[in-house]
KOLZA-773173 format. One record per residue (C-alpha): x, y, z; residue number from 1. Coordinates in steps of 0.02 Angstrom, whole numbers, plus 32768, in hexadecimal, padded with zeros to 4 digits. Layout:
@X X&Y Y&Z Z&seq NUM
...
This chain:
@X 8001&Y 7FFE&Z 7FF9&seq 1
@X 808B&Y 8070&Z 802F&seq 2
@X 80DE&Y 8054&Z 7F7F&seq 3
@X 8041&Y 807E&Z 7F2C&seq 4
@X 802F&Y 8124&Z 7F82&seq 5
@X 80EA&Y 814E&Z 7F58&seq 6
@X 80CA&Y 812C&Z 7E9F&seq 7
@X 8022&Y 818A&Z 7E9D&seq 8
@X 807C&Y 8228&Z 7EE6&seq 9
@X 8118&Y 8216&Z 7E71&seq 10
@X 8099&Y 8212&Z 7DE5&seq 11
@X 8040&Y 82AA&Z 7E24&seq 12
@X 80DC&Y 830B&Z 7E3E&seq 13
@X 8143&Y 82D7&Z 7DA3&seq 14
@X 80C2&Y 828E&Z 7D2D&seq 15
@X 806E&Y 8336&Z 7D0D&seq 16
@X 810C&Y 83A6&Z 7D14&seq 17
@X 812F&Y 83A9&Z 7C56&seq 18
@X 807A&Y 83D5&Z 7C2F&seq 19
@X 806F&Y 845E&Z 7CA9&seq 20
@X 811F&Y 84A6&Z 7C79&seq 21
@X 80E2&Y 84A9&Z 7BC7&seq 22
@X 804D&Y 850E&Z 7BF8&seq 23
@X 80BA&Y 8594&Z 7C33&seq 24
@X 8134&Y 85A4&Z 7BAC&seq 25
@X 813D&Y 865A&Z 7B78&seq 26
@X 8182&Y 86B3&Z 7ADB&seq 27
@X 81D2&Y 875B&Z 7AE1&seq 28
@X 812B&Y 87BC&Z 7ACD&seq 29
@X 80D4&Y 8759&Z 7B59&seq 30
@X 816E&Y 876C&Z 7BC9&seq 31
@X 8173&Y 882C&Z 7BA3&seq 32
@X 80AB&Y 8839&Z 7BC2&seq 33
@X 80C6&Y 87DA&Z 7C6B&seq 34
@X 814C&Y 884D&Z 7CA5&seq 35
@X 80E7&Y 88E5&Z 7C7A&seq 36
@X 8057&Y 88A5&Z 7CE0&seq 37
@X 80D1&Y 888E&Z 7D71&seq 38
@X 8111&Y 8938&Z 7D78&seq 39
@X 80C4&Y 89CF&Z 7DD7&seq 40
@X 8064&Y 8A48&Z 7D69&seq 41
@X 7FFC&Y 8AE0&Z 7D5F&seq 42
@X 7F77&Y 8A8B&Z 7DCB&seq 43
@X 7FF7&Y 8A7B&Z 7E59&seq 44
@X 8021&Y 8B30&Z 7E4D&seq 45
@X 7F6C&Y 8B56&Z 7E91&seq 46
@X 7FA0&Y 8B0D&Z 7F39&seq 47
@X 8029&Y 8B8D&Z 7F43&seq 48
@X 7FB7&Y 8BFB&Z 7FAA&seq 49
@X 7FB9&Y 8B6E&Z 803C&seq 50
@X 8069&Y 8B6F&Z 805F&seq 51
@X 80A5&Y 8BC6&Z 80FE&seq 52
@X 807C&Y 8BDF&Z 81B3&seq 53
@X 7FC3&Y 8BFC&Z 81DE&seq 54
@X 7F59&Y 8C16&Z 827D&seq 55
@X 7EA9&Y 8BD1&Z 8276&seq 56
@X 7E00&Y 8BCF&Z 82C6&seq 57
@X 7D91&Y 8B35&Z 82AB&seq 58
@X 7CD9&Y 8B2E&Z 82D8&seq 59
@X 7C7D&Y 8A82&Z 82D2&seq 60
@X 7BE7&Y 8A1E&Z 82F9&seq 61
@X 7BBB&Y 8967&Z 82FF&seq 62
@X 7B07&Y 897F&Z 82C0&seq 63
@X 7A9A&Y 8A09&Z 8274&seq 64
@X 7A45&Y 8A33&Z 8317&seq 65
@X 7AE3&Y 8A18&Z 8384&seq 66
@X 7B37&Y 8AAB&Z 83D8&seq 67
@X 7BC6&Y 8AF8&Z 8382&seq 68
@X 7C76&Y 8AE4&Z 83CC&seq 69
@X 7D10&Y 8B50&Z 839C&seq 70
@X 7DCB&Y 8B33&Z 83B5&seq 71
@X 7E6C&Y 8B7A&Z 837D&seq 72
@X 7F16&Y 8B4A&Z 8348&seq 73
@X 7FAF&Y 8B58&Z 82C2&seq 74
@X 7FD4&Y 8B0C&Z 8217&seq 75
@X 8079&Y 8AF5&Z 81C8&seq 76
@X 8066&Y 8AD1&Z 8113&seq 77
@X 80F6&Y 8AA9&Z 809B&seq 78
@X 8112&Y 8A55&Z 7FF8&seq 79
@X 8155&Y 899B&Z 7FF8&seq 80
@X 8185&Y 891F&Z 7F7E&seq 81
@X 81D4&Y 8995&Z 7F04&seq 82
@X 8134&Y 8A09&Z 7EFB&seq 83
@X 80B0&Y 8980&Z 7EE5&seq 84
@X 805C&Y 8995&Z 7F83&seq 85
@X 803C&Y 8A12&Z 800D&seq 86
@X 8056&Y 89CC&Z 80BF&seq 87
@X 7FF6&Y 8A1C&Z 8147&seq 88
@X 8024&Y 89FF&Z 81F8&seq 89
@X 7FA4&Y 8A3D&Z 8274&seq 90
@X 7FB1&Y 8A5A&Z 8338&seq 91
@X 7F2F&Y 8A9C&Z 83AB&seq 92
@X 7EA8&Y 8A6C&Z 8418&seq 93
@X 7DF7&Y 8A18&Z 840D&seq 94
@X 7D6E&Y 8A07&Z 8484&seq 95
@X 7D03&Y 896E&Z 845C&seq 96
@X 7C9C&Y 8982&Z 84F6&seq 97
@X 7D22&Y 8952&Z 857B&seq 98
@X 7D81&Y 89F5&Z 8585&seq 99
@X 7E0A&Y 8A36&Z 8513&seq 100
@X 7E80&Y 89B5&Z 84D1&seq 101
@X 7F1E&Y 89B4&Z 846C&seq 102
@X 7EFD&Y 89AE&Z 83B3&seq 103
@X 7F82&Y 8977&Z 832A&seq 104
@X 7F57&Y 8955&Z 8273&seq 105
@X 7FAB&Y 8939&Z 81CF&seq 106
@X 7F69&Y 8952&Z 8129&seq 107
@X 7F9F&Y 8949&Z 8072&seq 108
@X 7F5D&Y 8998&Z 7FD6&seq 109
@X 7F93&Y 8992&Z 7F2D&seq 110
@X 7F56&Y 8981&Z 7E73&seq 111
@X 7F4E&Y 88CF&Z 7E2D&seq 112
@X 7F78&Y 88EF&Z 7D72&seq 113
@X 7F3E&Y 8843&Z 7D39&seq 114
@X 7E92&Y 8859&Z 7D93&seq 115
@X 7E86&Y 890E&Z 7D61&seq 116
@X 7E52&Y 8936&Z 7E1A&seq 117
@X 7E89&Y 8983&Z 7EB6&seq 118
@X 7EAB&Y 8901&Z 7F3D&seq 119
@X 7EBB&Y 8909&Z 7FF1&seq 120
@X 7ED0&Y 88A6&Z 808E&seq 121
@X 7EBE&Y 88D8&Z 8148&seq 122
@X 7EF4&Y 8879&Z 81E7&seq 123
@X 7EF1&Y 88B3&Z 829E&seq 124
@X 7EFF&Y 8877&Z 834D&seq 125
@X 7E40&Y 8870&Z 8375&seq 126
@X 7E2A&Y 87E0&Z 8300&seq 127
@X 7E80&Y 874A&Z 82B4&seq 128
@X 7E39&Y 875D&Z 8203&seq 129
@X 7E65&Y 87C2&Z 8167&seq 130
@X 7DF8&Y 8841&Z 810F&seq 131
@X 7E14&Y 8839&Z 8054&seq 132
@X 7DBF&Y 88A9&Z 7FD8&seq 133
@X 7DD1&Y 88ED&Z 7F24&seq 134
@X 7D8A&Y 8977&Z 7EBC&seq 135
@X 7DA0&Y 8A02&Z 7E44&seq 136
@X 7DD8&Y 8ABD&Z 7E4C&seq 137
@X 7D6D&Y 8B52&Z 7E0D&seq 138
@X 7DE4&Y 8BE3&Z 7DDF&seq 139
@X 7D50&Y 8C5F&Z 7DEA&seq 140
@X 7D28&Y 8C3F&Z 7E9F&seq 141
@X 7DE0&Y 8C06&Z 7EC6&seq 142
@X 7D90&Y 8B71&Z 7F19&seq 143
@X 7DB7&Y 8AB5&Z 7F1A&seq 144
@X 7D21&Y 8A51&Z 7F31&seq 145
@X 7D35&Y 899A&Z 7F66&seq 146
@X 7CCD&Y 8906&Z 7FA3&seq 147
@X 7D0B&Y 8873&Z 8007&seq 148
@X 7CEF&Y 8809&Z 8098&seq 149
@X 7D2B&Y 87CF&Z 814A&seq 150
@X 7CF2&Y 875B&Z 81D2&seq 151
@X 7CAD&Y 87B4&Z 8262&seq 152
@X 7CCD&Y 8764&Z 830B&seq 153
@X 7C40&Y 87C2&Z 8360&seq 154
@X 7BC9&Y 878B&Z 82DE&seq 155
@X 7C1A&Y 86E3&Z 82BE&seq 156
@X 7BF7&Y 86FB&Z 8207&seq 157
@X 7C44&Y 873C&Z 816C&seq 158
@X 7C1F&Y 87F1&Z 8152&seq 159
@X 7C1E&Y 8847&Z 80A4&seq 160
@X 7C4B&Y 88F7&Z 809A&seq 161
@X 7C6A&Y 8988&Z 8028&seq 162
@X 7CEB&Y 8A17&Z 8043&seq 163
@X 7D12&Y 8ABA&Z 7FFE&seq 164
@X 7DCA&Y 8B02&Z 800D&seq 165
@X 7DC6&Y 8BB8&Z 7FDA&seq 166
@X 7E4F&Y 8C2E&Z 7FBC&seq 167
@X 7E06&Y 8CD1&Z 7FFB&seq 168
@X 7EA4&Y 8D38&Z 7FE8&seq 169
@X 7F60&Y 8D31&Z 8000&seq 170
@X 7F51&Y 8D1C&Z 80BD&seq 171
@X 7EA0&Y 8CCB&Z 80D3&seq 172
@X 7E63&Y 8C20&Z 80AA&seq 173
@X 7DBF&Y 8BD6&Z 80E2&seq 174
@X 7D91&Y 8B16&Z 80EB&seq 175
@X 7CDF&Y 8ADD&Z 80FB&seq 176
@X 7CAA&Y 8A2B&Z 810E&seq 177
@X 7BFA&Y 89EE&Z 80F1&seq 178
@X 7BB0&Y 8943&Z 813C&seq 179
@X 7B48&Y 8905&Z 80A4&seq 180
@X 7B25&Y 8859&Z 80F7&seq 181
@X 7AA5&Y 88B0&Z 8174&seq 182
@X 79EC&Y 88B7&Z 8143&seq 183
@X 7A13&Y 8962&Z 8119&seq 184
@X 7AB7&Y 89AD&Z 80DE&seq 185
@X 7B09&Y 8A25&Z 8160&seq 186
@X 7BA2&Y 8A83&Z 817A&seq 187
@X 7C03&Y 8A14&Z 81F7&seq 188
@X 7CA4&Y 8A7C&Z 81FF&seq 189
@X 7CEE&Y 8B24&Z 81C3&seq 190
@X 7DA4&Y 8B50&Z 81DF&seq 191
@X 7DE3&Y 8BFD&Z 81BD&seq 192
@X 7E9E&Y 8C17&Z 81A5&seq 193
@X 7F00&Y 8CAF&Z 81B2&seq 194
@X 7FB5&Y 8CB4&Z 8178&seq 195
@X 803A&Y 8CEE&Z 81F5&seq 196
């Protein structure tokens, strides 16, 4: 039995290797196109306005009729991975009903040239999941609109959301997040950033 498993594993690993390698053979034109898609471009320049040091005030609520809570903090944003993503490192406080607690978060936002969309992730010390979203930029309103999902530990369910990241001016940016999983869509959070 052990020999059969080893032979099957070897076939899976090596039997399909030539066919898979053939699938990914590229001529010079295909290689050039792949390299162009892998490089930061004009869409990434839209995110330049996020780089730098910021103070923020956040207001949030867990349900449409819940009381709004506020907190403050700082955000350090910098380009990483050769200008492909903005890394956001946040430090502040958050009161989830048991008094102010230390809040830390890390987010990334960039432009996926292959998908043709802006993409973002968010992680923080309040949960163990990752928020993931993607969307498009409107140059008229200077807003990146995204939609995504995350698993909410308070609701014990996946929550769908929409967000709007708006470049107000050179020293002000706002971020609004709307819970679209609720019976009625509502603004669950708004963050106002002021550049230092």
